[in-house]
Structures are given as structure tokens and as C-alpha cells.
TIRO-2110 file (N, C-alpha, C; in Angstrom, 1 decimal):
// TIRO-2110
112.8, -155.7, 87.6, N, 1, A
113.5, -157.0, 87.7, CA, 1, A
114.9, -156.8, 87.0, C, 1, A
115.9, -157.2, 87.7, N, 2, A
117.3, -157.0, 87.2, CA, 2, A
117.8, -158.4, 86.6, C, 2, A
118.5, -158.3, 85.5, N, 3, A
119.1, -159.5, 84.9, CA, 3, A
120.6, -159.3, 84.9, C, 3, A
121.3, -160.4, 84.8, N, 4, A
122.7, -160.3, 84.7, CA, 4, A
123.3, -161.4, 83.9, C, 4, A
124.5, -161.2, 83.4, N, 5, A
125.2, -162.3, 82.6, CA, 5, A
126.3, -162.8, 83.5, C, 5, A
126.8, -163.9, 83.1, N, 6, A
127.9, -164.6, 83.8, CA, 6, A
129.1, -164.7, 82.8, C, 6, A
130.3, -164.3, 83.3, N, 7, A
131.5, -164.4, 82.6, CA, 7, A
132.3, -165.6, 83.1, C, 7, A
132.7, -166.5, 82.2, N, 8, A
133.5, -167.6, 82.6, CA, 8, A
134.4, -168.0, 81.5, C, 8, A
135.5, -168.7, 81.8, N, 9, A
136.4, -169.1, 80.8, CA, 9, A
135.8, -170.1, 79.8, C, 9, A
136.0, -169.8, 78.6, N, 10, A
135.5, -170.7, 77.5, CA, 10, A
136.7, -171.4, 76.8, C, 10, A
136.4, -172.5, 76.2, N, 11, A
137.5, -173.2, 75.4, CA, 11, A
137.9, -172.3, 74.3, C, 11, A
139.2, -172.3, 73.9, N, 12, A
139.7, -171.5, 72.8, CA, 12, A
138.9, -171.7, 71.5, C, 12, A
138.8, -170.7, 70.8, N, 13, A
138.1, -170.7, 69.5, CA, 13, A
138.9, -169.8, 68.5, C, 13, A
138.6, -169.9, 67.2, N, 14, A
139.3, -169.0, 66.2, CA, 14, A
138.7, -167.7, 66.2, C, 14, A
139.5, -166.6, 66.4, N, 15, A
139.1, -165.3, 66.3, CA, 15, A
138.6, -165.0, 64.9, C, 15, A
137.5, -164.4, 64.8, N, 16, A
136.9, -164.1, 63.5, CA, 16, A
137.5, -162.9, 62.8, C, 16, A
138.4, -162.2, 63.5, N, 17, A
139.1, -161.1, 62.8, CA, 17, A
140.6, -161.5, 62.4, C, 17, A
141.3, -162.1, 63.3, N, 18, A
142.7, -162.4, 63.0, CA, 18, A
143.1, -163.9, 62.9, C, 18, A
142.1, -164.7, 63.1, N, 19, A
142.3, -166.2, 62.9, CA, 19, A
143.1, -166.9, 64.0, C, 19, A
143.6, -166.2, 65.0, N, 20, A
144.3, -166.8, 66.1, CA, 20, A
143.4, -167.7, 66.9, C, 20, A
143.9, -168.7, 67.5, N, 21, A
143.2, -169.6, 68.4, CA, 21, A
143.4, -169.0, 69.8, C, 21, A
142.3, -168.6, 70.4, N, 22, A
142.3, -168.0, 71.8, CA, 22, A
140.9, -168.0, 72.4, C, 22, A
140.8, -167.6, 73.6, N, 23, A
139.5, -167.4, 74.2, CA, 23, A
138.9, -166.2, 73.5, C, 23, A
137.7, -166.3, 73.1, N, 24, A
137.0, -165.2, 72.4, CA, 24, A
135.7, -164.8, 73.1, C, 24, A
135.2, -163.7, 72.7, N, 25, A
133.9, -163.1, 73.2, CA, 25, A
133.2, -162.5, 72.0, C, 25, A
131.9, -162.4, 72.0, N, 26, A
131.1, -161.8, 70.9, CA, 26, A
131.1, -160.3, 70.9, C, 26, A
132.3, -159.7, 71.0, N, 27, A
132.4, -158.3, 71.1, CA, 27, A
132.8, -157.6, 69.9, C, 27, A
132.8, -158.2, 68.7, N, 28, A
133.1, -157.6, 67.4, CA, 28, A
132.0, -156.6, 67.0, C, 28, A
132.2, -155.8, 66.0, N, 29, A
131.3, -154.8, 65.6, CA, 29, A
129.9, -155.4, 65.3, C, 29, A
129.9, -156.6, 64.6, N, 30, A
128.7, -157.3, 64.3, CA, 30, A
128.5, -158.5, 65.1, C, 30, A
129.0, -158.5, 66.4, N, 31, A
128.9, -159.6, 67.3, CA, 31, A
129.8, -160.7, 66.9, C, 31, A
130.9, -160.5, 66.2, N, 32, A
131.8, -161.5, 65.8, CA, 32, A
132.5, -162.0, 67.1, C, 32, A
133.0, -163.2, 67.1, N, 33, A
133.8, -163.8, 68.2, CA, 33, A
135.2, -163.3, 68.0, C, 33, A
135.7, -162.5, 68.9, N, 34, A
137.0, -161.9, 68.8, CA, 34, A
137.9, -162.1, 70.0, C, 34, A
139.2, -162.2, 69.8, N, 35, A
140.2, -162.4, 70.9, CA, 35, A
140.4, -161.0, 71.6, C, 35, A
141.1, -161.1, 72.7, N, 36, A
141.3, -159.9, 73.5, CA, 36, A
142.0, -158.8, 72.7, C, 36, A
143.1, -159.2, 72.0, N, 37, A
143.8, -158.2, 71.2, CA, 37, A
142.9, -157.5, 70.1, C, 37, A
142.1, -158.2, 69.4, N, 38, A
141.2, -157.6, 68.4, CA, 38, A
140.1, -156.8, 69.1, C, 38, A
139.6, -157.2, 70.3, N, 39, A
138.6, -156.5, 71.0, CA, 39, A
139.2, -155.1, 71.4, C, 39, A
140.5, -155.0, 71.8, N, 40, A
141.0, -153.8, 72.2, CA, 40, A
141.4, -152.8, 71.1, C, 40, A
141.2, -153.2, 69.8, N, 41, A
141.4, -152.3, 68.7, CA, 41, A
140.3, -151.3, 68.6, C, 41, A
139.1, -151.6, 69.1, N, 42, A
138.0, -150.6, 69.2, CA, 42, A
137.3, -150.8, 70.6, C, 42, A
137.9, -150.1, 71.5, N, 43, A
137.4, -150.3, 72.9, CA, 43, A
136.0, -149.8, 73.1, C, 43, A
135.6, -148.8, 72.4, N, 44, A
134.2, -148.3, 72.5, CA, 44, A
133.2, -149.4, 72.1, C, 44, A
133.4, -150.0, 71.0, N, 45, A
132.5, -151.1, 70.5, CA, 45, A
132.6, -152.3, 71.5, C, 45, A
133.8, -152.6, 72.0, N, 46, A
133.9, -153.7, 72.9, CA, 46, A
133.1, -153.4, 74.2, C, 46, A
133.2, -152.2, 74.7, N, 47, A
132.5, -151.9, 75.9, CA, 47, A
131.0, -152.0, 75.7, C, 47, A
130.5, -151.5, 74.6, N, 48, A
129.1, -151.6, 74.3, CA, 48, A
128.6, -153.0, 74.2, C, 48, A
129.4, -153.9, 73.4, N, 49, A
129.0, -155.3, 73.3, CA, 49, A
129.1, -156.0, 74.7, C, 49, A
130.1, -155.7, 75.5, N, 50, A
130.2, -156.3, 76.8, CA, 50, A
129.0, -156.0, 77.6, C, 50, A
128.6, -154.7, 77.6, N, 51, A
127.4, -154.3, 78.4, CA, 51, A
126.2, -155.0, 77.9, C, 51, A
126.0, -155.2, 76.6, N, 52, A
124.9, -155.9, 76.1, CA, 52, A
124.9, -157.4, 76.5, C, 52, A
126.1, -158.0, 76.5, N, 53, A
126.3, -159.4, 76.9, CA, 53, A
126.0, -159.5, 78.4, C, 53, A
126.4, -158.6, 79.2, N, 54, A
126.2, -158.7, 80.6, CA, 54, A
124.8, -158.4, 81.1, C, 54, A
124.1, -157.7, 80.3, N, 55, A
122.7, -157.4, 80.6, CA, 55, A
121.7, -158.3, 79.7, C, 55, A
122.3, -159.3, 79.1, N, 56, A
121.5, -160.3, 78.4, CA, 56, A
120.7, -159.6, 77.2, C, 56, A
121.3, -158.6, 76.6, N, 57, A
120.7, -157.9, 75.4, CA, 57, A
119.8, -156.8, 75.8, C, 57, A
119.7, -156.5, 77.1, N, 58, A
118.8, -155.4, 77.5, CA, 58, A
119.3, -154.0, 77.2, C, 58, A
118.6, -153.0, 77.6, N, 59, A
119.0, -151.7, 77.4, CA, 59, A
120.3, -151.4, 78.1, C, 59, A
121.3, -151.0, 77.4, N, 60, A
122.7, -150.8, 77.9, CA, 60, A
122.7, -149.6, 78.9, C, 60, A
121.9, -148.6, 78.6, N, 61, A
121.9, -147.4, 79.5, CA, 61, A
121.4, -147.6, 80.9, C, 61, A
120.3, -148.3, 81.0, N, 62, A
119.8, -148.5, 82.4, CA, 62, A
119.9, -149.9, 82.9, C, 62, A
120.6, -150.8, 82.2, N, 63, A
120.8, -152.1, 82.6, CA, 63, A
119.7, -153.1, 82.6, C, 63, A
118.6, -152.7, 81.8, N, 64, A
117.5, -153.6, 81.7, CA, 64, A
117.6, -154.5, 80.5, C, 64, A
END
């Protein structure tokens, strides 16, 4: 069975790293809500968190 996540625009929130008000995602090292600029400071972690988010917390390697 395949699962998937949905990406959609969310209301602005405070970035938990830089305190700017912007659209955020839970892509921080410890799943903090971060803005795009902060997410791009560590692209490897952001990619890993994004894959977890899109697969609803499943195995990142095989998409389950």
C-alpha cells in the first residue's frame, strides 16, 4: 500500500530558528517549524524531513 502527503500553503507562523513570520514547515533538525531560508541552511536534513513528511513518517528509503 502506498501512502502520500499533501503540500499546501499554510498561514504564516513564527520560524522556530530565526523568529521571522513566514510560511514554515516541520523540516528542522528536531522537526522544528522553519522558514525556507532556515531550511536551506542544512539541505540534507531538510530533504530527509521533507521525505518523512511526504511519506507520512514511513521509511524514507522505500517510501513506505
